[in-house]
C-alpha positions in Angstrom: 271.4 52.9 -6.3 268.5 54.8 -7.7 270.8 54.8 -11.1 271.3 50.9 -10.8 267.6 50.1 -10.0 267.0 52.1 -13.3 269.6 50.4 -15.2 267.7 47.0 -13.7 264.4 48.0 -15.3 265.5 49.3 -18.8 267.1 46.3 -18.9 264.3 44.0 -18.1 262.1 46.0 -20.3 264.5 45.6 -23.1 264.4 41.9 -23.0 260.7 41.9 -23.0 260.7 43.9 -26.0 263.2 41.6 -27.8 261.1 38.7 -26.8 257.9 40.1 -28.1 259.9 40.9 -31.2 261.0 37.4 -31.9 257.5 36.2 -31.2 256.3 38.2 -33.9 259.0 37.9 -36.3 258.2 33.9 -35.8 254.4 34.1 -35.8 254.9 36.2 -39.2 257.3 33.8 -41.0 254.9 31.1 -40.0 251.7 32.6 -41.6 254.1 33.7 -44.9 255.4 30.4 -45.1 251.8 28.3 -45.1 251.0 30.2 -48.0 254.1 30.2 -50.2 255.2 27.3 -51.9 257.1 24.8 -51.2 254.3 22.8 -49.9 255.0 19.5 -47.9 252.1 17.4 -48.9 253.0 14.5 -47.9 254.3 15.9 -44.2 250.2 17.6 -44.1 249.2 14.5 -45.0 250.9 12.4 -42.1 249.9 14.7 -39.5 246.5 14.6 -40.4 246.4 10.8 -40.7 248.3 11.1 -37.2 245.7 13.3 -35.6 243.1 12.0 -37.0 243.1 8.1 -38.0 246.0 7.3 -35.5 244.3 8.8 -32.6 240.5 6.8 -33.2 241.8 3.9 -30.9 242.4 6.0 -28.1 239.3 7.7 -29.0 236.7 4.5 -29.4 238.5 2.7 -26.3 237.8 6.1 -24.3 234.0 6.0 -25.3 233.7 2.3 -25.0 234.9 2.5 -20.9 232.4 5.8 -20.5 229.8 4.0 -22.3 230.0 1.0 -19.7 230.4 2.9 -16.6 227.4 4.9 -17.9 225.5 2.1 -18.7 226.4 0.1 -15.0 225.0 2.9 -13.2 222.0 3.5 -15.0 221.0 -0.5 -14.9 221.9 0.0 -11.1 219.2 3.2 -10.8 216.8 1.6 -13.4 216.6 -1.9 -11.6 215.4 0.1 -8.3 212.3 1.4 -10.6 211.6 -2.0 -12.8 212.6 0.3 -15.6 215.7 -1.5 -16.6 214.6 -2.5 -19.9 214.4 1.1 -20.8 218.4 1.0 -20.2 219.1 1.0 -24.3 216.6 4.3 -25.0 218.7 6.1 -22.3 222.4 5.2 -23.9 220.9 6.2 -27.0 219.6 9.4 -25.5 223.3 10.3 -23.7 225.0 9.5 -27.0 223.0 11.6 -28.9 223.3 14.6 -26.1 227.3 14.2 -25.7 227.9 13.8 -29.8 225.4 17.0 -30.4 227.8 19.5 -29.7 230.5 18.0 -31.2 228.6 17.5 -34.3 227.7 20.9 -34.3 230.9 22.3 -34.1 232.0 20.2 -36.7 229.5 21.4 -39.2 229.0 25.1 -38.0 230.6 27.0 -35.5 228.1 29.8 -34.8 226.0 27.1 -34.2 228.0 25.6 -31.7 228.2 28.3 -29.9 224.6 29.1 -29.6 223.9 25.5 -28.4 225.9 25.2 -25.7 224.9 28.7 -24.4 221.2 27.3 -24.4 222.2 24.6 -22.6 224.1 26.3 -20.2 221.6 28.8 -19.4 219.2 25.7 -18.6 
């Protein structure tokens, strides 16, 4: 009984090592092929187009819906205080605050980390 249990544990350990080896070999192969020819320029451009330009409609539509929901909620709250004319200012401020971390990350990864830490600390 103990021999069978030990054999089962050994078999399981061997399968785990084989899986780690397969993943490691695959990662090494991917990294090596990324820097060695042949380069698939057309495929790369197609993937960049799909990731950036292809998703632009979805991003713009979500931003439009989120902006409308925010404007409706803000208009209701500002109407209570009589400051409904300030809705545009609040929308600009909220847009800038929402885009700030995204643009910071785009240009400077370290700056984004500092900015997010600072905003969470408040």
